[in-house]
N, C-alpha and C positions, 0 to 999 in steps of 0.2 A: 655419129651414133652416141659417143660418150657425152657430147654436149647436150643432146636432147635428153639423154638419161639423167644427166646432172640437173637439167631444168625441171624434170618431173620430180626428182627426189627433193630438191630444195623447195619446190612449191608444196609438196606433200608435207614436209617437215614444218614449214611455216604455217600451213593450214591447221595442223594438229595443235601446235603450241598456242597459236592465236585463238583458236576456238576454245581451248581449255582456259586461257587467260580471260576471255570474255565471259565465260561462265562465272568466273570469280569476281566480275566487276558489277554487272547490272542484272538483276536487282540484289544479288547476294551480298556484295560488300557493304552497301548502306544498311541492310538488315542486320548483318553481323556486327557492324560498328554500333548500331543502336542497341543491340542486345548487351553490349559491353558497357553501356552507359554514356556513349559519346553525345555531346551536345551538337546542335545544328552547325555551329561555327567549326567545331573540331571535326565533325563528320565531313564537312567540305574540304578541310585540309587533308584528311585521310584519303579521300577519293582522288584528289588532284596531285598528291605528292609524288606519285610514280611518274607523272608527266614531267615534273621538275627534274627528276633524276635523269630522264632521257635528254632533256633540254641541255643539261650541263655536260653530260658525258659522251653523247653521240659522236662529236668530232674526234675525241681522243680514241674511242673504240675504233673508229674508221682508220685512224693513223696506225694503231697497233695491228689491225688486220692487214694494212698495206705492208707492214714490216714482217709479220710472222705468218701470214697466210689466213685465208678465210675459214678453212675447215676447223682448225683448232678453236677459233673463237665461236664457231657455231656449236661445237661441243660444250663450251663453257656456258653459252647462252641457254642451251637446252638443259644444262644442269640446274641453272637458276629457275627455269620454268618448271622443272620436274621436282626438285627437292624442297624449295621454299614452301609450296602449299602444305607439306606435311607438318610445318611449324604452326600453322594457324590453330589447330585444335589445342595447342598449349598456350595460347594467348588469353589473358584474363583482363587486360585493361586497355583503354583506348591508346595510351602512350606506347604500349608494346605493339599494338597494331600499326601505329604510325611508323615505328622503326622498321617493322617487317615489310611494310609497303615500300619504303625507301629501297630496301634490299631487293625486293621483288621487281622493282622498276629497272634494275640492272639487266633483267632478261630482255625487255623490249629495247633498252638502250643498246644492247649488243646486236640483237636480231635486225633492228632497223637498217643501219648502214651496211652491215656485213652481207645480209641477204641480197640487197639491191646491187652491191658491188659484185657479188658472185654471179648474179643473173647477167649483169652488164658484160662480164668478161667471157661469157659463153660465145657470143657472136655480135658483130656490129650491124648485121642485117635485120631489118624489121624491128628495130630496137624498141620504139615506143609501143608497138603492138605486143611485143613479148612482155614488156612491163605491164601492159594492160591485162594480159592473161594471168600473170603472176599475182597482180593486185586483185584480180577477180576472186581468186581463191582466198586471199586475205579478207576481202570484203564479206565473203560468205560467212566468215567467223562472227562478224558483227550481227548477222541475222540468226545464225544457229545458236550462238553462245547464250544470249539472254533467254531464248526459248527453252533450251535445255535446263538452264538454271532454275527457271520458274517451275519446271516439271520436277526437278530433283528436290526442290524445297518442299514439295508436297509430301515427300516420303522420307526425307532425311533432315537432320539438323544442319544449320549452316556450317558448323565445324566439320561435320562428316562430308559435306559436299566438297570442301577443300581437299580432303583426302582423295576423293574421286578425281579431282582436277590434277593432283600430283600423279596418279596412276595413268591417266589419259596422256598427260604431257610426256611421260616416260616413253611412250610408244614412238615419239619422234626421234629417239636415238637411232632407230633402225635406218630410216632414210638418210640421216646425217652420216652414219657409218658407211653407207654405200656411196657417198659422194667421193669423187676424185678431185684433188686440188685444182682450182681453175687456172693457176699459173705457177711458174717455178719460183717458190719462195725459199728454196733450200740453199740458194747461194749465200755465201758469207757476207754479212752486212758490215761494212767498215765504219759507217756513220754512227755516232753515239745516239742513244734514244732521245736524249734531251735536244740535241741538234736537229734530229729528224722531226720532232714535234714542232719546234719553232719554225723550221723550214716549211713543213707541210701546212701549218696554219697560216703562215705568211703567204705562201704560194696560192693556196685555195682562196683565202680572203681577198686577194688582189685580182681574182678573176671576175670580170664583169658578169659573166654568165652565172656564176654562183650567187652573186648579189641580186641579179635580176630574178632568177628563179626563186631565190629565197624570199624576196619581197612579194612575188606573185603568190607563193604558197602561204605566206603570212597573211596577206590580204584575203585570200580565199577562206582560210580557217577563221579569221576574225569574224567574217560575215556568217559563216556556217555555225560557229559556236555561239554567236550572239543569238541566232535563231533558236538553237537548241536550248539556250538558257531562258529566253523570255517569251518565245511564241506560245509555249504551253500555258503560261500564266495569262497571257493576253487572250488566248483562245477560250480558256475557262471563263474569263470575265464577260465574254460575249455569248456564253451559253453552249459552247462546243463540248461534247463529252470527252472524257479522258480516253475512252476506247478509240474514238475517231482520231484524236491527236496521236496516239500511239501507232495507229494504222498509217497515218500520213508519214511519220518518220520511217516506218517499215518500208513503205513504198519508195521513199527517197533512197534508202540503202539498197533496195532490190534493183532499182534503175541504175544506180551507181555501179553495182556489181555486174549487171548484165551488159551494160554499154561500154565498160572499160576497154575490152579488146577492140571494139569498133572505134572508140575515141583514139586509142593508140595507133590504129591503122590510118586514121584520118591525119594524125600528126606526121606519120612517116610519109604520107603522100602529098599533103598540102603544105607542109612545113610546120615546125613547132611553134614559131611566133604567131602565125596566123591562127592556128588551132587554139592557142592560149587566149588570144584576143577574142575569139568566138566564145570560148568558155566564160570569160569575164562578162561579155555582153549578156549571155544567158543568165548568169548569176544576178547581174544587175536587174534584169527584167523580172526575175523571180521575186526579188525584194520589193520592187515597185508594185507588184501585184498584191502585196500584203495590205495595201490601202483598200482592197476590195475583199478583205478576209472574212466579211460576213457571209460570203458565198462559199459553201463547202467545196463546190466544184473548182472555184478559183484557187482555193487553198491547195487542193489536190494538184492542180497544174503547177503551182509554185514549187511544191515538193518534188514533182517529177523533173522540173527544170533544174533544181538544185542537184539532183542525182546526175543529170546530164552534165552539169558543170564539172563535177568531180571527175567524171569519165573523160572529159575533154582535156582538162588541165593537168591532172596528176601524171599520166604517162608521158606527156610531152615535156614537162619540166624536168623530170628525171632523165629522159633521153637527151635533152638539150645539154644538161650538165655533163653527162657521160661522153657526149661527142666533143665537148670543148676542153675538158680538163686533161692534164697530164695523167696518164694511166698509173704512174707511180703514186699519185695522190688521189686516186679515185675514191677510196674509202673515206678519207678525211673530207673531201668535197661533199660527198653524199651525206656524211654526218652533219656538216654545217647546214645542209638543206633541211635535214630532219630537225635540227635545232630551231631553225626559222619556223618550221611548221608547228612545233610544240609551243613556241612563243605566241603564235597566232591563236592557238587553242586556249591558252591561258588568258591572253589579252582580250579576246572577243567579248566574253561576258562583262568584263570590267569596263571596256569602252562603251559598249551598248548600254550598260546600266547607268553610267555617267550621263550619256546623251539623253536617255529616257527621263532621268530625273530633271534634266535641264529643259528638254523639249517635251515630247510625248512619244508613244510607241510608233504611230504611223509616220510622224515627221522624221523620226530617227531612221527608220528603215527606208523611207523615201530618199533621204539624204545619202545614205550608204549606197543604195541602188543607183542613184544618179551618178555618184562618184565612180562606181564600178563601170558604168557605161561610158563615161568620159575616158577612163583609163583604157577601156577596150578599143576605143577609137584611136587613141594615141598608139597603142600596140599594133593595131591594124595598119596604120600609116607607116610605122616602123618596120613592119613585116615585109614591105616591098623591097627593103634592102637585102632580104634573104637571111637565112639562118647561119651563114658561114662566117659572118663577121663577129669578132669578139672584142 
């Protein structure tokens, strides 16, 4: 009963803060930055800097939560989510906004590995499916957040919307307060913090399962964020309307959200490696279909397949790491996985941009899609050895 109650409360808390955070990202943040006089290049830095914060700090936050418990760090993360938005109305220059975005990024850097570790510690049964349900609530924030932001901007100034975000985020303190600690962290720890950090990073980074899932997540996000960055431009060049492009991305996120529990259940039943290989094959197929992007129906199918990909891969990668790593280093291992994922989000547009300049759009995505299908075949053959080897 306590475990199920904890799962409901952690899912609710994550949904509240993530929805509020997404309200502050698209389209609010670019509009606010532009109103402060940010140039195109600097605006890009402002939008992406919070991702860099998470990429650098997630493993260390995971280690700290392994040492001192998840609940205290959830309170700290909720504090960053709740209090930092109240600073935005006092920002007057792009440089100030850049600094505040770095600090605001601490919120997601904390919530990322700590919430996943907390969910994992509730039970080892139906692990991927449980991650699927938890992530489904998180994915809902990506759908709701931008919609609410657009509506709020019709009646409020950008600075005032950030105040609303702070108030909404503060509601998450209630479910966090109702959580009970997932394991006994109250025992005296005789290992120094420095020694624990070195030992945890060494142990986690030496685990093949951590590297494997990290590379899988990086690869997936490179492909997905390459699409996010360049498909809208290409679609406009062939006469597709902006409304239709936005609708396609909304369909992708909706499919991702709705199918994640099913993808997790599939991972629990078929095996994590086999489900991951299936997800890679689906993603590769979606990218190959971009060669027929003059057809709106084919484009729609591609976006549906990308949503299915995320639903298949994400729950199984997290569950696989959770099964394989030492429970004392669970937070640090999940933090490393989050670091890999953030690296893919940053690298995707850069890699795709370089390839498009060298080749062209269709050749680039045909090459990436073909490579993903090749990787899926290799993973499929490897999956016959089972998920129990490390």
